[in-house]
C-alpha positions as CSV (number, residue, x, y, z in Angstrom):
1,X,109.6,113.1,114.8
2,X,111.2,109.7,114.7
3,X,114.7,109.0,113.5
4,X,113.4,106.9,110.6
5,X,111.1,109.8,109.4
6,X,114.1,112.2,109.6
7,X,116.2,109.8,107.5
8,X,113.5,109.5,104.9
9,X,113.0,113.3,104.7
10,X,116.8,113.8,104.4
11,X,117.0,111.2,101.7
12,X,114.2,112.9,99.8
13,X,115.8,116.3,100.2
14,X,119.1,114.9,98.9
15,X,117.4,113.3,95.9
16,X,115.7,116.7,95.1
17,X,119.1,118.5,95.3
18,X,120.7,115.9,93.1
19,X,117.9,116.2,90.5
20,X,118.2,120.0,90.6
21,X,122.0,119.8,90.1
22,X,121.5,117.4,87.2
23,X,118.9,119.7,85.6
24,X,121.2,122.7,86.0
25,X,124.1,120.8,84.5
26,X,122.0,119.6,81.5
27,X,120.6,123.1,81.0
28,X,124.1,124.7,81.0
29,X,125.3,121.9,78.6
30,X,122.5,122.6,76.2
31,X,123.1,126.3,76.3
32,X,126.7,125.8,75.4
33,X,125.8,123.3,72.6
34,X,123.4,125.8,71.1
35,X,125.8,128.8,71.5
36,X,128.9,129.9,69.7
37,X,132.1,127.9,69.6
38,X,134.0,130.3,71.9
39,X,131.3,129.9,74.5
40,X,131.7,126.1,74.3
41,X,135.4,126.4,75.2
42,X,134.6,128.8,78.1
43,X,131.9,126.3,79.3
44,X,134.6,123.6,80.0
45,X,135.4,125.5,83.2
46,X,131.8,126.1,84.2
47,X,131.3,124.8,87.8
48,X,127.6,124.1,87.0
49,X,128.6,121.3,84.7
50,X,128.7,117.8,86.2
51,X,131.2,115.3,85.0
52,X,129.1,113.5,82.4
53,X,128.1,116.8,80.7
54,X,131.7,118.1,80.9
55,X,132.9,115.0,79.1
56,X,130.3,115.4,76.4
57,X,131.1,119.0,76.0
58,X,134.8,118.2,75.7
59,X,134.2,115.7,73.0
60,X,132.0,118.2,71.1
61,X,134.7,120.9,71.4
62,X,137.4,118.4,70.3
63,X,135.3,117.5,67.2
64,X,134.6,121.2,66.3
65,X,138.3,122.1,66.6
66,X,139.4,119.2,64.5
67,X,137.1,119.8,61.5
68,X,135.7,123.0,60.1
69,X,131.9,123.1,59.6
70,X,130.9,121.8,56.2
71,X,127.6,123.7,55.7
72,X,123.9,123.6,56.4
73,X,123.7,119.8,56.6
74,X,126.3,119.7,59.3
75,X,124.6,122.6,61.2
76,X,121.3,120.7,61.0
77,X,122.9,117.5,62.2
78,X,124.5,119.4,65.1
79,X,121.2,120.9,66.0
80,X,119.4,117.5,65.9
81,X,122.2,115.9,68.1
82,X,121.9,118.7,70.6
83,X,118.1,118.3,70.8
84,X,118.7,114.5,71.4
85,X,121.2,115.3,74.1
86,X,118.8,117.8,75.6
87,X,116.0,115.3,75.7
88,X,118.3,112.6,77.1
89,X,119.4,114.9,79.8
90,X,115.9,115.9,80.7
91,X,114.9,112.2,80.9
92,X,117.9,111.6,83.2
93,X,116.6,114.1,85.7
94,X,113.1,112.7,85.9
95,X,112.0,110.5,88.7
96,X,112.2,106.9,87.4
97,X,109.1,105.7,89.3
98,X,107.0,108.2,87.4
99,X,108.6,107.1,84.1
100,X,108.0,103.5,84.9
101,X,104.3,104.2,85.8
102,X,103.9,106.2,82.5
103,X,105.5,103.3,80.5
104,X,103.3,100.7,82.2
105,X,100.2,102.9,81.5
106,X,101.1,103.2,77.9
107,X,101.7,99.5,77.6
108,X,98.3,98.7,79.3
109,X,96.6,101.2,76.9
110,X,98.3,99.6,73.9
111,X,97.3,96.1,75.1
112,X,93.7,97.1,75.6
113,X,93.6,98.7,72.2
114,X,95.0,95.6,70.6
115,X,92.5,93.4,72.5
116,X,89.6,95.5,71.4
117,X,90.6,95.5,67.8
118,X,91.1,91.7,67.8
119,X,87.8,90.9,69.6
120,X,85.1,89.7,67.3
121,X,81.6,91.1,67.6
122,X,78.4,89.2,66.8
123,X,76.9,90.2,63.4
124,X,73.4,89.1,62.2
125,X,73.2,87.7,58.7
126,X,70.7,89.5,56.5
127,X,70.9,87.5,53.3
128,X,72.0,83.9,52.5
129,X,75.8,83.7,53.0
130,X,78.4,81.1,52.1
131,X,81.7,81.4,53.9
132,X,84.9,79.5,53.2
133,X,86.7,79.0,56.5
134,X,90.5,78.6,56.8
135,X,91.0,76.3,59.7
136,X,94.0,76.4,62.1
137,X,95.7,73.5,60.3
138,X,95.4,75.3,56.9
139,X,92.5,73.2,55.6
140,X,89.4,74.9,54.0
141,X,85.8,74.3,55.0
142,X,82.7,75.8,53.4
143,X,79.6,76.7,55.6
144,X,76.3,78.2,54.6
145,X,74.4,80.7,56.8
146,X,70.7,81.6,56.5
147,X,69.2,85.1,57.1
148,X,68.9,85.6,60.9
149,X,72.0,83.5,61.8
150,X,74.8,85.1,63.9
151,X,78.4,85.2,62.8
152,X,81.3,86.9,64.6
153,X,83.0,89.8,62.7
154,X,86.3,91.5,63.5
155,X,86.8,95.2,63.1
156,X,87.1,94.6,59.4
157,X,83.5,93.6,58.5
158,X,84.7,91.4,55.6
159,X,86.6,89.1,58.0
160,X,84.8,86.5,60.1
161,X,86.1,84.4,62.9
162,X,84.8,81.1,64.4
163,X,86.1,79.4,67.5
164,X,86.5,75.6,67.2
165,X,86.9,74.1,70.8
166,X,90.1,72.3,71.2
167,X,91.3,73.3,67.8
168,X,91.5,77.1,67.6
169,X,90.1,79.9,65.4
170,X,89.0,79.5,61.9
171,X,89.0,82.6,59.7
172,X,86.7,83.4,56.8
173,X,86.4,86.2,54.3
174,X,83.3,87.6,52.5
């Protein structure tokens, strides 16, 4: 085994340990947030908490000690905030390469979906048709189609599209 391979393996092992420690810290932080107030105070000395979670827990305890709970709305808000903190902590422990790949995949899917919905399909005219086109410069133009002619329809069958070379798309409505 070469020195370079050992270094890469050691780096991966270290990253795995760091992710595990972060996960344990976020899990402990979440348990303290969802628990009782005395447990939160005891959690400040928990060795499993890393510094970011310890600072967050200190600020939560400080807020809880300064103001008494006001009722169900505040309890619900506290629950929502703890869920957001839990999600943020879980996202922080994920491998960023996988998150980037997932984000790029989602963006590619959204782009493909947008392209497919914006692509006009050929439609055959079955009866005489008169279309008023809105040209790219805003002007209006009327055109007649005979049965058997082909027009290009978008996903909405009542919207037509025509390409004018060097000018752009003209849009028409039925």
